[in-house]
py3Dmol code that shows the C-alpha trace and the ligand (Angstrom):
import py3Dmol

protein = """\
ATOM      1  CA  UNK A   1      24.767 145.455  91.851  1.00  0.00           C
ATOM      2  CA  UNK A   2      22.473 147.501  89.653  1.00  0.00           C
ATOM      3  CA  UNK A   3      20.433 146.981  86.509  1.00  0.00           C
ATOM      4  CA  UNK A   4      21.484 149.419  83.788  1.00  0.00           C
ATOM      5  CA  UNK A   5      19.605 150.113  80.553  1.00  0.00           C
ATOM      6  CA  UNK A   6      22.219 151.053  77.943  1.00  0.00           C
ATOM      7  CA  UNK A   7      21.079 152.561  74.631  1.00  0.00           C
ATOM      8  CA  UNK A   8      23.662 153.084  71.868  1.00  0.00           C
ATOM      9  CA  UNK A   9      26.248 150.281  71.767  1.00  0.00           C
ATOM     10  CA  UNK A  10      28.569 151.687  69.087  1.00  0.00           C
ATOM     11  CA  UNK A  11      32.304 152.390  69.133  1.00  0.00           C
ATOM     12  CA  UNK A  12      32.030 154.014  72.552  1.00  0.00           C
ATOM     13  CA  UNK A  13      28.876 152.503  74.042  1.00  0.00           C
ATOM     14  CA  UNK A  14      29.978 148.944  73.217  1.00  0.00           C
ATOM     15  CA  UNK A  15      33.149 148.904  75.322  1.00  0.00           C
ATOM     16  CA  UNK A  16      31.587 151.152  77.991  1.00  0.00           C
ATOM     17  CA  UNK A  17      28.728 148.702  78.507  1.00  0.00           C
ATOM     18  CA  UNK A  18      31.237 145.819  78.562  1.00  0.00           C
ATOM     19  CA  UNK A  19      33.042 147.506  81.470  1.00  0.00           C
ATOM     20  CA  UNK A  20      29.761 147.816  83.372  1.00  0.00           C
ATOM     21  CA  UNK A  21      29.181 144.075  82.858  1.00  0.00           C
ATOM     22  CA  UNK A  22      32.748 143.353  84.022  1.00  0.00           C
ATOM     23  CA  UNK A  23      32.041 145.389  87.181  1.00  0.00           C
ATOM     24  CA  UNK A  24      29.139 143.048  87.975  1.00  0.00           C
ATOM     25  CA  UNK A  25      26.178 145.135  86.831  1.00  0.00           C
ATOM     26  CA  UNK A  26      23.333 143.648  84.815  1.00  0.00           C
ATOM     27  CA  UNK A  27      23.302 145.567  81.541  1.00  0.00           C
ATOM     28  CA  UNK A  28      20.250 145.498  79.274  1.00  0.00           C
ATOM     29  CA  UNK A  29      21.334 146.981  75.955  1.00  0.00           C
ATOM     30  CA  UNK A  30      19.770 148.183  72.727  1.00  0.00           C
ATOM     31  CA  UNK A  31      21.134 149.505  69.447  1.00  0.00           C
ATOM     32  CA  UNK A  32      19.674 149.870  65.954  1.00  0.00           C
ATOM     33  CA  UNK A  33      22.685 148.031  64.500  1.00  0.00           C
ATOM     34  CA  UNK A  34      22.676 144.238  64.597  1.00  0.00           C
ATOM     35  CA  UNK A  35      26.492 144.177  64.449  1.00  0.00           C
ATOM     36  CA  UNK A  36      26.655 146.359  67.573  1.00  0.00           C
ATOM     37  CA  UNK A  37      24.142 144.080  69.294  1.00  0.00           C
ATOM     38  CA  UNK A  38      26.185 140.961  68.462  1.00  0.00           C
ATOM     39  CA  UNK A  39      29.369 142.452  69.872  1.00  0.00           C
ATOM     40  CA  UNK A  40      27.572 143.605  72.998  1.00  0.00           C
ATOM     41  CA  UNK A  41      26.052 140.160  73.485  1.00  0.00           C
ATOM     42  CA  UNK A  42      29.513 138.611  73.254  1.00  0.00           C
ATOM     43  CA  UNK A  43      30.651 140.984  76.022  1.00  0.00           C
ATOM     44  CA  UNK A  44      27.860 139.847  78.338  1.00  0.00           C
ATOM     45  CA  UNK A  45      25.250 142.544  77.680  1.00  0.00           C
ATOM     46  CA  UNK A  46      21.663 141.251  77.742  1.00  0.00           C
ATOM     47  CA  UNK A  47      20.587 142.629  74.376  1.00  0.00           C
ATOM     48  CA  UNK A  48      16.948 143.641  73.958  1.00  0.00           C
ATOM     49  CA  UNK A  49      14.674 144.029  70.932  1.00  0.00           C
ATOM     50  CA  UNK A  50      13.859 147.691  71.688  1.00  0.00           C
ATOM     51  CA  UNK A  51      14.931 150.668  73.773  1.00  0.00           C
ATOM     52  CA  UNK A  52      11.707 150.400  75.768  1.00  0.00           C
ATOM     53  CA  UNK A  53      12.576 146.835  76.742  1.00  0.00           C
ATOM     54  CA  UNK A  54      16.161 147.819  77.575  1.00  0.00           C
ATOM     55  CA  UNK A  55      14.980 150.255  80.268  1.00  0.00           C
ATOM     56  CA  UNK A  56      12.678 147.729  81.973  1.00  0.00           C
ATOM     57  CA  UNK A  57      13.683 147.305  85.630  1.00  0.00           C
ATOM     58  CA  UNK A  58      16.600 149.745  85.272  1.00  0.00           C
ATOM     59  CA  UNK A  59      18.177 151.617  88.188  1.00  0.00           C
ATOM     60  CA  UNK A  60      19.927 153.833  85.637  1.00  0.00           C
ATOM     61  CA  UNK A  61      19.537 154.462  81.922  1.00  0.00           C
ATOM     62  CA  UNK A  62      22.704 155.382  80.034  1.00  0.00           C
ATOM     63  CA  UNK A  63      22.543 156.742  76.478  1.00  0.00           C
ATOM     64  CA  UNK A  64      25.529 156.919  74.103  1.00  0.00           C
ATOM     65  CA  UNK A  65      24.003 158.130  70.835  1.00  0.00           C
ATOM     66  CA  UNK A  66      25.272 160.028  67.784  1.00  0.00           C
ATOM     67  CA  UNK A  67      23.615 163.373  68.564  1.00  0.00           C
ATOM     68  CA  UNK A  68      20.862 165.465  70.116  1.00  0.00           C
ATOM     69  CA  UNK A  69      18.089 164.441  67.705  1.00  0.00           C
ATOM     70  CA  UNK A  70      18.565 160.761  68.561  1.00  0.00           C
ATOM     71  CA  UNK A  71      18.794 161.562  72.269  1.00  0.00           C
ATOM     72  CA  UNK A  72      15.543 163.525  72.375  1.00  0.00           C
ATOM     73  CA  UNK A  73      13.721 160.917  70.253  1.00  0.00           C
ATOM     74  CA  UNK A  74      15.003 158.186  72.554  1.00  0.00           C
ATOM     75  CA  UNK A  75      13.898 160.001  75.736  1.00  0.00           C
ATOM     76  CA  UNK A  76      10.429 160.621  74.225  1.00  0.00           C
ATOM     77  CA  UNK A  77      10.261 156.931  73.364  1.00  0.00           C
ATOM     78  CA  UNK A  78      11.362 155.419  76.673  1.00  0.00           C
ATOM     79  CA  UNK A  79      10.555 157.838  79.494  1.00  0.00           C
ATOM     80  CA  UNK A  80       7.082 156.369  80.008  1.00  0.00           C
ATOM     81  CA  UNK A  81       8.676 152.941  80.601  1.00  0.00           C
ATOM     82  CA  UNK A  82      11.582 153.859  82.882  1.00  0.00           C
ATOM     83  CA  UNK A  83      10.996 152.696  86.479  1.00  0.00           C
ATOM     84  CA  UNK A  84      10.351 155.421  89.059  1.00  0.00           C
ATOM     85  CA  UNK A  85      13.523 156.542  90.822  1.00  0.00           C
ATOM     86  CA  UNK A  86      15.890 155.588  88.001  1.00  0.00           C
ATOM     87  CA  UNK A  87      18.694 157.990  87.113  1.00  0.00           C
ATOM     88  CA  UNK A  88      19.109 159.090  83.479  1.00  0.00           C
ATOM     89  CA  UNK A  89      22.693 159.639  82.330  1.00  0.00           C
ATOM     90  CA  UNK A  90      23.389 160.840  78.809  1.00  0.00           C
ATOM     91  CA  UNK A  91      27.018 160.331  77.775  1.00  0.00           C
ATOM     92  CA  UNK A  92      26.594 161.389  74.115  1.00  0.00           C
ATOM     93  CA  UNK A  93      28.099 164.633  72.855  1.00  0.00           C
ATOM     94  CA  UNK A  94      25.175 166.890  71.919  1.00  0.00           C
ATOM     95  CA  UNK A  95      24.272 170.544  71.531  1.00  0.00           C
ATOM     96  CA  UNK A  96      23.859 172.350  74.867  1.00  0.00           C
ATOM     97  CA  UNK A  97      20.271 173.311  73.963  1.00  0.00           C
ATOM     98  CA  UNK A  98      19.393 169.675  73.144  1.00  0.00           C
ATOM     99  CA  UNK A  99      21.037 168.517  76.343  1.00  0.00           C
ATOM    100  CA  UNK A 100      18.987 170.977  78.390  1.00  0.00           C
ATOM    101  CA  UNK A 101      15.842 169.913  76.511  1.00  0.00           C
ATOM    102  CA  UNK A 102      16.623 166.299  77.492  1.00  0.00           C
ATOM    103  CA  UNK A 103      17.023 167.372  81.138  1.00  0.00           C
ATOM    104  CA  UNK A 104      13.638 169.123  80.895  1.00  0.00           C
ATOM    105  CA  UNK A 105      11.954 166.008  79.468  1.00  0.00           C
ATOM    106  CA  UNK A 106      13.456 163.933  82.288  1.00  0.00           C
ATOM    107  CA  UNK A 107      12.364 166.419  84.964  1.00  0.00           C
ATOM    108  CA  UNK A 108       8.816 166.613  83.558  1.00  0.00           C
ATOM    109  CA  UNK A 109       8.643 162.806  83.800  1.00  0.00           C
ATOM    110  CA  UNK A 110       9.940 162.942  87.396  1.00  0.00           C
ATOM    111  CA  UNK A 111      13.502 161.665  86.860  1.00  0.00           C
ATOM    112  CA  UNK A 112      16.890 162.925  87.978  1.00  0.00           C
ATOM    113  CA  UNK A 113      19.208 163.369  85.016  1.00  0.00           C
ATOM    114  CA  UNK A 114      22.799 164.151  84.110  1.00  0.00           C
ATOM    115  CA  UNK A 115      24.638 165.088  80.959  1.00  0.00           C
ATOM    116  CA  UNK A 116      27.959 163.261  81.160  1.00  0.00           C
ATOM    117  CA  UNK A 117      29.913 163.473  77.895  1.00  0.00           C
ATOM    118  CA  UNK A 118      33.306 161.844  77.834  1.00  0.00           C
ATOM    119  CA  UNK A 119      36.880 162.388  76.769  1.00  0.00           C
ATOM    120  CA  UNK A 120      39.345 159.593  76.116  1.00  0.00           C
ATOM    121  CA  UNK A 121      38.145 158.077  72.845  1.00  0.00           C
ATOM    122  CA  UNK A 122      37.640 154.426  72.034  1.00  0.00           C
ATOM    123  CA  UNK A 123      40.878 153.466  73.806  1.00  0.00           C
ATOM    124  CA  UNK A 124      39.635 155.088  77.010  1.00  0.00           C
ATOM    125  CA  UNK A 125      36.240 153.447  76.585  1.00  0.00           C
ATOM    126  CA  UNK A 126      37.874 150.020  76.250  1.00  0.00           C
ATOM    127  CA  UNK A 127      40.275 150.551  79.155  1.00  0.00           C
ATOM    128  CA  UNK A 128      37.645 152.075  81.466  1.00  0.00           C
ATOM    129  CA  UNK A 129      39.695 155.267  81.748  1.00  0.00           C
ATOM    130  CA  UNK A 130      37.314 157.889  80.360  1.00  0.00           C
ATOM    131  CA  UNK A 131      36.968 161.371  81.816  1.00  0.00           C
ATOM    132  CA  UNK A 132      33.298 162.198  82.459  1.00  0.00           C
ATOM    133  CA  UNK A 133      32.308 165.879  82.477  1.00  0.00           C
ATOM    134  CA  UNK A 134      29.038 165.966  84.325  1.00  0.00           C
ATOM    135  CA  UNK A 135      26.248 168.530  84.358  1.00  0.00           C
ATOM    136  CA  UNK A 136      23.185 168.324  86.569  1.00  0.00           C
ATOM    137  CA  UNK A 137      21.922 168.602  90.126  1.00  0.00           C
ATOM    138  CA  UNK A 138      24.234 167.733  93.029  1.00  0.00           C
ATOM    139  CA  UNK A 139      22.007 164.913  94.332  1.00  0.00           C
ATOM    140  CA  UNK A 140      21.851 163.273  90.893  1.00  0.00           C
ATOM    141  CA  UNK A 141      25.641 163.577  90.612  1.00  0.00           C
ATOM    142  CA  UNK A 142      26.127 161.905  93.998  1.00  0.00           C
ATOM    143  CA  UNK A 143      24.018 158.930  92.845  1.00  0.00           C
ATOM    144  CA  UNK A 144      25.951 158.495  89.597  1.00  0.00           C
ATOM    145  CA  UNK A 145      29.266 157.206  90.957  1.00  0.00           C
ATOM    146  CA  UNK A 146      28.399 153.491  91.038  1.00  0.00           C
ATOM    147  CA  UNK A 147      27.325 153.673  87.370  1.00  0.00           C
ATOM    148  CA  UNK A 148      30.146 155.830  86.015  1.00  0.00           C
ATOM    149  CA  UNK A 149      33.142 154.640  88.051  1.00  0.00           C
ATOM    150  CA  UNK A 150      33.652 151.304  86.181  1.00  0.00           C
ATOM    151  CA  UNK A 151      34.042 153.284  82.940  1.00  0.00           C
ATOM    152  CA  UNK A 152      36.068 156.173  84.348  1.00  0.00           C
ATOM    153  CA  UNK A 153      39.436 157.457  85.363  1.00  0.00           C
ATOM    154  CA  UNK A 154      37.905 160.778  86.366  1.00  0.00           C
ATOM    155  CA  UNK A 155      34.354 161.955  87.004  1.00  0.00           C
ATOM    156  CA  UNK A 156      34.090 165.725  87.396  1.00  0.00           C
ATOM    157  CA  UNK A 157      30.965 167.693  88.303  1.00  0.00           C
ATOM    158  CA  UNK A 158      31.108 170.782  86.088  1.00  0.00           C
ATOM    159  CA  UNK A 159      27.869 172.524  87.076  1.00  0.00           C
ATOM    160  CA  UNK A 160      24.157 172.475  86.366  1.00  0.00           C
ATOM    161  CA  UNK A 161      22.237 170.924  83.451  1.00  0.00           C
ATOM    162  CA  UNK A 162      24.200 171.203  80.190  1.00  0.00           C
ATOM    163  CA  UNK A 163      27.498 172.182  81.801  1.00  0.00           C
ATOM    164  CA  UNK A 164      29.033 168.795  80.996  1.00  0.00           C
ATOM    165  CA  UNK A 165      28.392 169.541  77.316  1.00  0.00           C
ATOM    166  CA  UNK A 166      29.760 173.071  77.652  1.00  0.00           C
ATOM    167  CA  UNK A 167      32.946 171.634  79.170  1.00  0.00           C
ATOM    168  CA  UNK A 168      33.247 169.028  76.434  1.00  0.00           C
ATOM    169  CA  UNK A 169      32.973 171.520  73.566  1.00  0.00           C
ATOM    170  CA  UNK A 170      35.448 173.905  75.215  1.00  0.00           C
ATOM    171  CA  UNK A 171      37.917 171.034  75.704  1.00  0.00           C
ATOM    172  CA  UNK A 172      37.535 169.930  72.096  1.00  0.00           C
ATOM    173  CA  UNK A 173      37.957 173.457  70.793  1.00  0.00           C
ATOM    174  CA  UNK A 174      41.393 173.335  72.474  1.00  0.00           C
ATOM    175  CA  UNK A 175      42.052 169.850  71.068  1.00  0.00           C
ATOM    176  CA  UNK A 176      41.049 170.610  67.462  1.00  0.00           C
ATOM    177  CA  UNK A 177      43.002 173.850  67.370  1.00  0.00           C
ATOM    178  CA  UNK A 178      46.061 172.276  68.986  1.00  0.00           C
ATOM    179  CA  UNK A 179      46.067 169.309  66.565  1.00  0.00           C
ATOM    180  CA  UNK A 180      46.089 171.733  63.639  1.00  0.00           C
ATOM    181  CA  UNK A 181      48.868 173.807  65.228  1.00  0.00           C
ATOM    182  CA  UNK A 182      50.987 170.704  65.925  1.00  0.00           C
ATOM    183  CA  UNK A 183      50.461 169.481  62.353  1.00  0.00           C
ATOM    184  CA  UNK A 184      51.370 172.864  60.865  1.00  0.00           C
ATOM    185  CA  UNK A 185      54.510 172.988  63.005  1.00  0.00           C
ATOM    186  CA  UNK A 186      55.676 169.567  61.761  1.00  0.00           C
ATOM    187  CA  UNK A 187      54.988 170.480  58.135  1.00  0.00           C
ATOM    188  CA  UNK A 188      56.793 173.814  58.526  1.00  0.00           C
ATOM    189  CA  UNK A 189      59.764 172.023  60.112  1.00  0.00           C
ATOM    190  CA  UNK A 190      59.783 169.490  57.264  1.00  0.00           C
ATOM    191  CA  UNK A 191      59.780 172.298  54.699  1.00  0.00           C
ATOM    192  CA  UNK A 192      62.810 173.797  56.399  1.00  0.00           C
ATOM    193  CA  UNK A 193      64.743 170.527  56.593  1.00  0.00           C
ATOM    194  CA  UNK A 194      64.159 169.820  60.296  1.00  0.00           C
ATOM    195  CA  UNK A 195      63.692 166.191  61.291  1.00  0.00           C
ATOM    196  CA  UNK A 196      60.365 165.324  62.867  1.00  0.00           C
ATOM    197  CA  UNK A 197      62.251 163.566  65.668  1.00  0.00           C
ATOM    198  CA  UNK A 198      64.160 166.732  66.546  1.00  0.00           C
ATOM    199  CA  UNK A 199      61.005 168.833  66.687  1.00  0.00           C
ATOM    200  CA  UNK A 200      59.285 166.175  68.792  1.00  0.00           C
ATOM    201  CA  UNK A 201      62.222 165.856  71.194  1.00  0.00           C
ATOM    202  CA  UNK A 202      62.179 169.598  71.867  1.00  0.00           C
ATOM    203  CA  UNK A 203      58.484 170.493  71.712  1.00  0.00           C
ATOM    204  CA  UNK A 204      57.445 167.520  73.863  1.00  0.00           C
ATOM    205  CA  UNK A 205      59.507 168.899  76.768  1.00  0.00           C
ATOM    206  CA  UNK A 206      58.982 172.573  75.957  1.00  0.00           C
ATOM    207  CA  UNK A 207      56.151 175.067  75.866  1.00  0.00           C
ATOM    208  CA  UNK A 208      54.643 173.444  72.752  1.00  0.00           C
ATOM    209  CA  UNK A 209      53.794 170.325  74.757  1.00  0.00           C
ATOM    210  CA  UNK A 210      50.157 169.211  74.485  1.00  0.00           C
ATOM    211  CA  UNK A 211      48.053 166.019  74.159  1.00  0.00           C
ATOM    212  CA  UNK A 212      47.895 166.331  70.374  1.00  0.00           C
ATOM    213  CA  UNK A 213      51.697 166.139  70.341  1.00  0.00           C
ATOM    214  CA  UNK A 214      52.638 163.706  73.090  1.00  0.00           C
ATOM    215  CA  UNK A 215      49.709 161.240  73.053  1.00  0.00           C
ATOM    216  CA  UNK A 216      48.266 161.358  69.538  1.00  0.00           C
ATOM    217  CA  UNK A 217      51.156 162.814  67.538  1.00  0.00           C
ATOM    218  CA  UNK A 218      50.026 163.328  63.900  1.00  0.00           C
ATOM    219  CA  UNK A 219      53.430 162.099  62.624  1.00  0.00           C
ATOM    220  CA  UNK A 220      53.807 158.288  62.747  1.00  0.00           C
ATOM    221  CA  UNK A 221      56.415 156.436  64.802  1.00  0.00           C
ATOM    222  CA  UNK A 222      57.160 159.133  67.363  1.00  0.00           C
ATOM    223  CA  UNK A 223      54.589 158.242  70.034  1.00  0.00           C
ATOM    224  CA  UNK A 224      53.484 154.679  70.770  1.00  0.00           C
ATOM    225  CA  UNK A 225      49.837 155.583  71.478  1.00  0.00           C
ATOM    226  CA  UNK A 226      49.286 157.594  68.304  1.00  0.00           C
ATOM    227  CA  UNK A 227      46.700 156.520  65.721  1.00  0.00           C
ATOM    228  CA  UNK A 228      49.112 157.815  63.063  1.00  0.00           C
ATOM    229  CA  UNK A 229      51.003 154.524  63.597  1.00  0.00           C
ATOM    230  CA  UNK A 230      47.900 152.644  62.397  1.00  0.00           C
ATOM    231  CA  UNK A 231      47.342 154.561  59.176  1.00  0.00           C
ATOM    232  CA  UNK A 232      45.148 157.026  61.125  1.00  0.00           C
ATOM    233  CA  UNK A 233      42.430 154.479  61.826  1.00  0.00           C
ATOM    234  CA  UNK A 234      40.398 156.235  64.579  1.00  0.00           C
ATOM    235  CA  UNK A 235      40.763 156.856  67.533  1.00  0.00           C
ATOM    236  CA  UNK A 236      38.727 159.956  67.372  1.00  0.00           C
ATOM    237  CA  UNK A 237      37.442 160.396  63.843  1.00  0.00           C
ATOM    238  CA  UNK A 238      37.830 163.732  62.044  1.00  0.00           C
ATOM    239  CA  UNK A 239      34.058 163.678  61.439  1.00  0.00           C
ATOM    240  CA  UNK A 240      33.486 163.682  65.207  1.00  0.00           C
ATOM    241  CA  UNK A 241      36.016 166.470  65.675  1.00  0.00           C
ATOM    242  CA  UNK A 242      34.111 168.517  63.099  1.00  0.00           C
ATOM    243  CA  UNK A 243      30.864 167.756  64.914  1.00  0.00           C
ATOM    244  CA  UNK A 244      32.295 168.987  68.229  1.00  0.00           C
ATOM    245  CA  UNK A 245      33.832 172.123  66.690  1.00  0.00           C
ATOM    246  CA  UNK A 246      30.509 172.963  65.072  1.00  0.00           C
ATOM    247  CA  UNK A 247      28.796 172.567  68.446  1.00  0.00           C
ATOM    248  CA  UNK A 248      31.369 174.948  69.925  1.00  0.00           C
ATOM    249  CA  UNK A 249      30.851 177.459  67.111  1.00  0.00           C
ATOM    250  CA  UNK A 250      27.098 177.312  67.441  1.00  0.00           C
ATOM    251  CA  UNK A 251      27.407 177.893  71.202  1.00  0.00           C
ATOM    252  CA  UNK A 252      29.881 180.733  70.578  1.00  0.00           C
ATOM    253  CA  UNK A 253      27.451 182.433  68.210  1.00  0.00           C
ATOM    254  CA  UNK A 254      24.591 182.077  70.679  1.00  0.00           C
ATOM    255  CA  UNK A 255      26.639 183.321  73.625  1.00  0.00           C
ATOM    256  CA  UNK A 256      28.568 186.075  71.809  1.00  0.00           C
ATOM    257  CA  UNK A 257      31.991 184.573  72.621  1.00  0.00           C
ATOM    258  CA  UNK A 258      34.675 185.614  70.119  1.00  0.00           C
ATOM    259  CA  UNK A 259      36.297 182.307  69.102  1.00  0.00           C
ATOM    260  CA  UNK A 260      38.340 183.199  66.009  1.00  0.00           C
ATOM    261  CA  UNK A 261      40.661 180.177  66.255  1.00  0.00           C
ATOM    262  CA  UNK A 262      37.658 177.908  66.867  1.00  0.00           C
ATOM    263  CA  UNK A 263      36.008 179.234  63.691  1.00  0.00           C
ATOM    264  CA  UNK A 264      39.158 178.625  61.674  1.00  0.00           C
ATOM    265  CA  UNK A 265      39.637 175.131  63.126  1.00  0.00           C
ATOM    266  CA  UNK A 266      36.024 174.347  62.161  1.00  0.00           C
ATOM    267  CA  UNK A 267      36.688 175.531  58.588  1.00  0.00           C
ATOM    268  CA  UNK A 268      39.851 173.439  58.315  1.00  0.00           C
ATOM    269  CA  UNK A 269      38.179 170.297  59.667  1.00  0.00           C
ATOM    270  CA  UNK A 270      35.216 170.979  57.343  1.00  0.00           C
ATOM    271  CA  UNK A 271      37.620 171.118  54.412  1.00  0.00           C
ATOM    272  CA  UNK A 272      39.351 167.922  55.543  1.00  0.00           C
ATOM    273  CA  UNK A 273      35.970 166.161  55.823  1.00  0.00           C
ATOM    274  CA  UNK A 274      34.986 167.455  52.369  1.00  0.00           C
ATOM    275  CA  UNK A 275      38.211 165.947  51.017  1.00  0.00           C
ATOM    276  CA  UNK A 276      37.114 162.549  52.332  1.00  0.00           C
ATOM    277  CA  UNK A 277      39.095 162.563  55.602  1.00  0.00           C
ATOM    278  CA  UNK A 278      36.133 162.244  57.972  1.00  0.00           C
ATOM    279  CA  UNK A 279      36.618 158.527  58.644  1.00  0.00           C
ATOM    280  CA  UNK A 280      40.285 158.905  59.582  1.00  0.00           C
ATOM    281  CA  UNK A 281      41.628 159.870  62.958  1.00  0.00           C
ATOM    282  CA  UNK A 282      41.552 163.655  63.409  1.00  0.00           C
ATOM    283  CA  UNK A 283      45.385 163.691  63.419  1.00  0.00           C
ATOM    284  CA  UNK A 284      45.289 162.765  59.722  1.00  0.00           C
ATOM    285  CA  UNK A 285      44.635 166.444  59.001  1.00  0.00           C
ATOM    286  CA  UNK A 286      48.430 166.710  58.751  1.00  0.00           C
ATOM    287  CA  UNK A 287      48.182 164.926  55.378  1.00  0.00           C
ATOM    288  CA  UNK A 288      45.942 167.666  54.016  1.00  0.00           C
ATOM    289  CA  UNK A 289      48.272 170.379  55.355  1.00  0.00           C
ATOM    290  CA  UNK A 290      51.293 168.598  53.869  1.00  0.00           C
ATOM    291  CA  UNK A 291      49.597 168.174  50.484  1.00  0.00           C
ATOM    292  CA  UNK A 292      48.797 171.892  50.366  1.00  0.00           C
ATOM    293  CA  UNK A 293      52.405 172.737  51.154  1.00  0.00           C
ATOM    294  CA  UNK A 294      53.725 171.798  47.734  1.00  0.00           C
ATOM    295  CA  UNK A 295      56.821 169.804  46.851  1.00  0.00           C
ATOM    296  CA  UNK A 296      58.179 167.144  49.222  1.00  0.00           C
ATOM    297  CA  UNK A 297      60.377 168.446  51.992  1.00  0.00           C
ATOM    298  CA  UNK A 298      64.126 168.647  51.500  1.00  0.00           C
ATOM    299  CA  UNK A 299      66.082 165.889  53.285  1.00  0.00           C
ATOM    300  CA  UNK A 300      66.848 166.432  56.962  1.00  0.00           C
ATOM    301  CA  UNK A 301      70.424 167.318  57.857  1.00  0.00           C
ATOM    302  CA  UNK A 302      72.722 164.504  58.948  1.00  0.00           C
ATOM    303  CA  UNK A 303      73.047 165.944  62.460  1.00  0.00           C
ATOM    304  CA  UNK A 304      69.372 165.488  63.229  1.00  0.00           C
ATOM    305  CA  UNK A 305      68.391 162.699  60.871  1.00  0.00           C
ATOM    306  CA  UNK A 306      69.630 159.769  62.894  1.00  0.00           C
ATOM    307  CA  UNK A 307      69.099 160.828  66.471  1.00  0.00           C
ATOM    308  CA  UNK A 308      66.760 163.796  66.568  1.00  0.00           C
ATOM    309  CA  UNK A 309      67.830 166.779  68.664  1.00  0.00           C
ATOM    310  CA  UNK A 310      71.001 166.700  70.759  1.00  0.00           C
ATOM    311  CA  UNK A 311      70.212 167.796  74.284  1.00  0.00           C
ATOM    312  CA  UNK A 312      72.559 170.438  75.672  1.00  0.00           C
ATOM    313  CA  UNK A 313      70.661 171.687  78.713  1.00  0.00           C
ATOM    314  CA  UNK A 314      68.156 170.161  81.094  1.00  0.00           C
ATOM    315  CA  UNK A 315      65.603 172.924  80.860  1.00  0.00           C
ATOM    316  CA  UNK A 316      62.917 173.577  78.281  1.00  0.00           C
TER     317      UNK A 316
END
"""
ligand_1 = """\
44
LIG
P 28.800 155.252 66.932
O 28.147 155.747 65.702
O 29.829 154.185 66.839
O 27.678 154.721 67.964
C 26.398 155.263 68.074
C 25.456 154.091 68.105
O 24.145 154.573 68.355
C 25.408 153.328 66.782
O 25.747 151.972 67.028
C 23.976 153.489 66.311
O 23.463 152.344 65.658
C 23.262 153.738 67.616
N 21.989 154.427 67.489
C 21.681 155.517 66.750
N 20.398 155.862 66.945
C 19.885 154.973 67.831
C 18.635 154.808 68.435
N 17.625 155.648 68.169
N 18.463 153.798 69.304
C 19.494 152.960 69.576
N 20.704 153.054 69.044
C 20.908 154.059 68.176
O 29.379 156.544 67.668
P 30.416 156.578 68.867
O 31.777 156.812 68.331
O 30.166 155.411 69.770
O 29.981 157.938 69.557
C 28.840 157.997 70.391
C 28.802 159.365 71.039
O 29.999 159.552 71.785
C 28.717 160.529 70.046
O 27.861 161.501 70.575
C 30.159 161.014 69.954
O 30.224 162.383 69.609
C 30.634 160.756 71.367
N 32.089 160.542 71.510
C 32.752 159.707 70.654
C 34.124 159.518 70.838
C 34.916 158.609 69.928
O 36.160 158.618 69.994
N 34.273 157.776 69.113
C 34.815 160.177 71.873
C 34.101 160.989 72.736
C 32.727 161.168 72.545
"""
view = py3Dmol.view(width=600, height=400)
view.addModel(protein, "pdb")
view.setStyle({"model": 0}, {"cartoon": {"style": "trace"}})
view.addModel(ligand_1, "xyz")
view.setStyle({"model": 1}, {"stick": {}})
view.zoomTo()
view.show()
């Protein structure tokens, strides 16, 4: 088994490093937060007093940090201490330009590197079922399997340096926009007297079906896995959704892509964050939409109130 230096043991990095320990790897971890270090220690991570010490003897160095500034500072700090031949894998979500700058720093120091941001949230991190979107050279990708597989359901090579980050921001543009659309649809239905159950029963098997509806439904008590059932405790925090949408907008501006819905989704998540929603799951944006929609909804009709929709055909 390998020795892995793991830097950034927060909501995601903590459970991810625990899965590497469970797979039999030796994990040397570092975080600035003593609470994160204590939890990691309890999960079997060998916690270290600095990032430089965490990379000592490592076959791979995995970073899971808040953003590009922390990533670049970390690489500048540790690259002189990483053993020759080690593979650098950054799993944080960062700006494409910062990600490519990190690849450049790694290459200048003689290391293979990958950007490997993830989808699946804290639940996926805990269960070891994350999707990794990987950017970097083919040979580096081939070497990464033993390190990523214990944390992954899927590991997909998306292209060259930075293409993991490009994939991540495109995916989250879809996710942010679809969560807003699902929330607006529920609020509109409520305003018109439709029961949430009826809308769910139809849309979940019809062309409105999407992850924001059927896995993380913004209305409580319709989907077992939804964070709405836990008072919108994240999950995937609205602040992180805003971060990812901003990254997408910045990339759209730089590349000239016309992303009108992405711009609007960014504005709406900005507003929700400004209202104090940033610490809630991103599905909690439905509360803001509902509040802006005026008086409480009229009661649902008796036909749909108790049972939701009545199915009359088998096709959507
Ligand atoms: P987090 O804030 O819980 O964890 C980040 C950790 O990095 C913190 O514990 C912090 O103390 C530590 N840190 C910051 N600077 C450091 C440094 N210089 N050296 C060592 N440690 C340092 O955030 P998170 O939710 O775990 O997210 C981490 C990354 O994963 C982010 O880039 C985020 O966008 C991405 N992500 C998060 C989720 C999610 O659902 N939380 C999902 C997908 C991707």
